N, C-alpha and C positions, 0 to 999 in steps of 0.2 A: 203171409209168412208166419209160421208157427212160433210161438214164444219158446225160448230156451228152457230146457228141463232143469230145474234146480236140484241140488243134491238131495234135498228132502223128498223130491218127487221120484228119485231113482229107486229102482228095486233094491231090496235088502242085499241080494247077491252082488249087485253092481257096487253098492256102498262098501261091502267087505273087500271086494277086489280093488277098489280105489284106495282103501286104507293099506292093503298089502303092497300096492305099487308105491305108495308114498313112503312106507316103512323101508322098502328095498332101496329106493332112491336115497333116502336119508342115511341108511346104513352104508351104502356104497360111497357117498360123499364123505362120511366120517372116516371110513376105512382108508380112502385115498388120502385125505388130509393127515390121518395118523401115520400112514406110510411115508408121506413126504416129510413130515416132522421128524420121524425116526431116521430117515435117510440124512436129513440135514444135521441131526445130532451126531450121527455116526461120522459124517464128513468133518464136523467140527472137532470131534475127538481125534480123528486120524490126522488132521492138519495141525492142530494146536496141542494135542495131548502127547503123551510119551509112549504110545503103544507100538508104533512101527519102528522107531529108532530112538536111541538114547539121547535125550537132550540134557543140557546142563541141569543138574538136580536142583539148582538154586531157585529156579522159577517155581518149583513146587513148594518151596518154603516161604513164598511171599517176600523174597528179598530182592531189592533192586541191584542191578549191576550195569556197568558202563553208563552211568547217569551223572549228569551235572545239573542240579535243579536249584531254583531260587524260591524260597518261601518267605511270606510276609509274616513276621512275628510281632508286628506292632500291636495287634489286638490281644496278644497273650501275656505280655509283661511290660512293665515300664521300661522305656529305653529300647524296646523291641524295634527291629528294622528289617529290611530285606536281608536274609541270611542265605549263605551258599551251602549246599549239601552235595557232596560228591561220593560216589562209590565206584571203585575201579573195576577192571575186567573180572576180577575174582570175587567181586561183591564186597570188598573190604574198604574201610574208610580210614584214612590216615597215611602218613609217609613211612615207608620202610624200604630198605635196599632191594630186597627180594623176599619171596615167601619163605625161603629157607633161612632168612636172617631176621626173623621177627622175634623180639625179646618177650613182649607181653601181648597176648591175644585176649582181648576183653570180650566176654560172651554174656548176653542178657537180652532183655526186651527193649522197649522204647526208652527206658531210662538209661540204657547203654547206647542205643542208637543215636538219640538226641537229634531228631530231625529238625528241630527249630532252634538249634544252637549253631552258630556260625563256625565255619572251618577255622581252626586255630583257637577256639574257645571251649571246646568240649572238655570234659574232665580228663579224657585221655591226653589231649593236647597239653593241658595244665600239668599233668603228671610228667610227661616227657620234657616239658620246659624246666621243671624243677630238677630233673636229672641232668639236663644240659647245663644249668646254672651251677650244679655241683661238679661239673667237669666230666660227666659220663654221658655218652651217646646211647640212649635206650629207646628203641622203637616200640611205641605203644599203639597197637592197631585195633580198630573197632570192628568187631564181627557181630554187633548187636542187630537184632531184627525186630522192628516194631510188632508187638503182639505175641512174640514167642514166649512160651513157658518152658519148663524143663523138657516137655515133650518135644517142642521144636528144637531145643538145643541138642537132644539126643539124635533127632533127625539130621541136624547139621553135621554131627560127627559121622553119621552113617552115609549121608547123601551129598554133602556139600564139601566138607574139608578134604575128603579123599581126592576130589577133583582139582584141588589147588596144588600144583606141582611143587614137590620138595617142602611142603608145609611142615614145619617142625618147631613151633615156638618154644621158648624156654619156660614160660609161665602161661597157664590158662587161668585167667581171673574171671570168676563168675559173680556177676552182680545180679542176684536172682532172689525170687521169693514172691514178689508182688503179683506177677502174672499167674503163678500157681495159686496164690490166694484168690485171684479173680476167677480161676478156672472152675467151672461147674463140676460138681462131684462126679457126674456121669461122663464128662468130656474125656477124662483119662482113659477110660475103658473104650471109648469110641475112637479115639485118635492114637492109641498106643501103637508102637511098631509091632508088626506081626510076630507072634511067638511061634518058633519053628514047630513046636509040639501041638499047636492049635489045629482045629478041624478045618475042613475045606471052606466053610463059610468065612472064617477069620482070614484065611489066605485070600479069598476072593475080595473081601472088603479091603484088605490091606493093599492088594493090587490096584483096586479102584482109587484108593487114597493116594497112591504113589504116582499114578499115571493119568488120571482123569482131569481134564481141564474144567469140566462142569463141576466136579466135586471141589476143585480148587476155588472156583468162583463162589460156590455155596459156602465154603469154609471162610472165605474172606468176608462175605456179607454177614454170616453168623457171628464171626469174631467182632466185627464192627458193632453189631447190635448188642452183643454182650458187653463190650467195653462201655458203650453208652449207658447201658442199664445199671452198671456199677460205677458210673462216673469215672471211668479210667481213660476215656478218650481225651484228646488234647483240648483244653478249654481254659478260659481265664476264671479264676476265683476272686470274688470280692471279699477279702478276708474281714473287712469291717462289718459286713452284713451278717456274719455268722454269730450264732449264740452258742454258749458252752455249758456243759453239765459235768459234774463230778461223778455222776451215777450211771453205770452201764445198765442196760435193760436185762441182760442175762446174768445169772449167778455163776454159771459154769459153761465151759466150751468143750468139755471132754467128749461127750457123746456126739456133738456136732462135727468135731474135727478129727476124731480118732482115725477113721479110714483115710481121710484126706492127707493127714500128716504122714501116716505110714506109707502111702503111695508116693508122696513127695520125697520122703527120705530114700525110698528104694530107687527113685529116679536119680537123686543126687549121687548115690553110691555108683550107679551106672555111669554117670558123668565123670566121676573120679576115675573109674576104670578106663573110660574112653580117653580121658586126658592122658593118662599114663601110657596107654597104647599108642597115642600120637607122639609120645616122647616129651610131653610137657608136664610141669609141676602144677597140680591143681591148687588154686587158692579161691577163697570165697569172701564176699563182702555182704553184710546184712543191709537191708533196705529200709529207709525211713518212710513213714506214711503220715502225712501231715493232717490226719484226722484228729489228732490230740496234741496238746502242748502243756507246758508247765505255766501256771499263772499263780503268782504269789506262793510258790512252793507246793502247789497242789496240781495233780494231773487232772486235766479236764478234756473232754472231747466234744466235738460238734453235736448239738442236740437234735439236728434234723434226722428224721426217721427214714430208714430204707429197709431193704430185706436182704438176707443172706440165706441162700437155700430155702427161700420161702418163709423165713422166720424174721419177725420185726426186730431190728437192732438200731442203735444210734451210732454216732461217730466214735464214741469211746469203745463200744463193743468192737467195731471194725479195727480200731487201733490195737486193742488187746489181742484180737485174733491174728493180726499181722505179726505181733510179737511172738505168738506161738510158732509161726512159720520161721521167723528168725531164729528161735530157739532150736527148731529142727535143723536148720542150717548149721548151727553151732555143734549140735550133736554129731552130725555126719562129718563135719570137719575134724572134730576131736577123734572120732573113731577111725578116720582115714589118715590121721597124722598130716592134715592139710591146714595151713594157716587160715585164719578167719579174721577179717578186719571189721570191727564193730562200728561201721558207718552209721547204723541206725541210732545208736545210743551215745557214742563218744564224741559226736560232732554237735556243737551248739547251733542247731538249725533255727532259722527264723523264717517268717512268712515270705520275706523278700527272696529266699532261696528257692521258692517253688512258684510256678504259675498256676498249678492246680494241686490236688492232694498228693500227687506222686512225681510229677515231672519237674526237673530242675530248670531254673533260670540260669543265665551266665554266672550270676553270683553264686548260686548253689553248685554249679559245675566247678568253679574255682575253689570253693570250700572243700568239695569232695576230692578233687585232684590233689590239693595241698595235703589233706589228711592222709590219703593213700601213700603219698611220697614219704 
């Protein structure tokens, strides 16, 4: 029996033909796999996306509805326990007679949503209880969505609130600023609602953002990573382990913030207009950021270094930058003849009021609700 002919023994023409056959088979396999993957992605979009039929817009805004959940807050703050978190069919949290009889609709991100604060203990609940004790029945309803910046709030007015029948609150109270502070400077351009005068590329991307389930998943993962990168995700802070400094690293924030603040103010003006179109009176509350505090009459910030738009900063820098956003909120409120509540600076905040740099404990929620009343 003759020994098998090795590849090295084959004629050069046979070797070339073998390589061509291998290349064709590999290309064919890759093409079939690519086609199957593409078909699965299209099926995923058709089944779960909003291309073929109009779904509730709320799912695109990462907001829960028809949920009753239990969270364990024991690791977040002292006295934390199992807390109950409910959102109704309209995605709202709180008690109210009907959507047409909501007195105060509160709009904001996670500090408004308060996922780890029990039912009956949110700052909206505290505010309503104060009204009740004063002899007035006032419904204070929570429309906060974890992670939403003013971009998300604008989308809520465009894609969520119009789907709530007869919704016409007396007041729209915005507890905003922090998530716009965390927003990367390129995010506003990437996630903004489509401008009717924009080109076809902007319209195409806008349609993908509104309808694509894959983009919604990507946005959720991206937002979660960004929140962790700036320590905005829910976590417990050991306040005793922090060190403090009276000296920021940056001498000025004007160049760093000019475009950010201008865009933020434009969005706030749009929110004012959207509120009035809905028939409610816009009001604002500035937001505290526990990166700094007063010690012996001197403002000091956490000395730990981090980055803001790629620039090294410390906690005092971050606190002062957030103050610029609060000042922008004040400017818009003044220009719009809208009340603004100085929750950032008029409340005597303490460490016990926060479980991290931004989120309130039940004690902080009581303090905010009492102040707003």
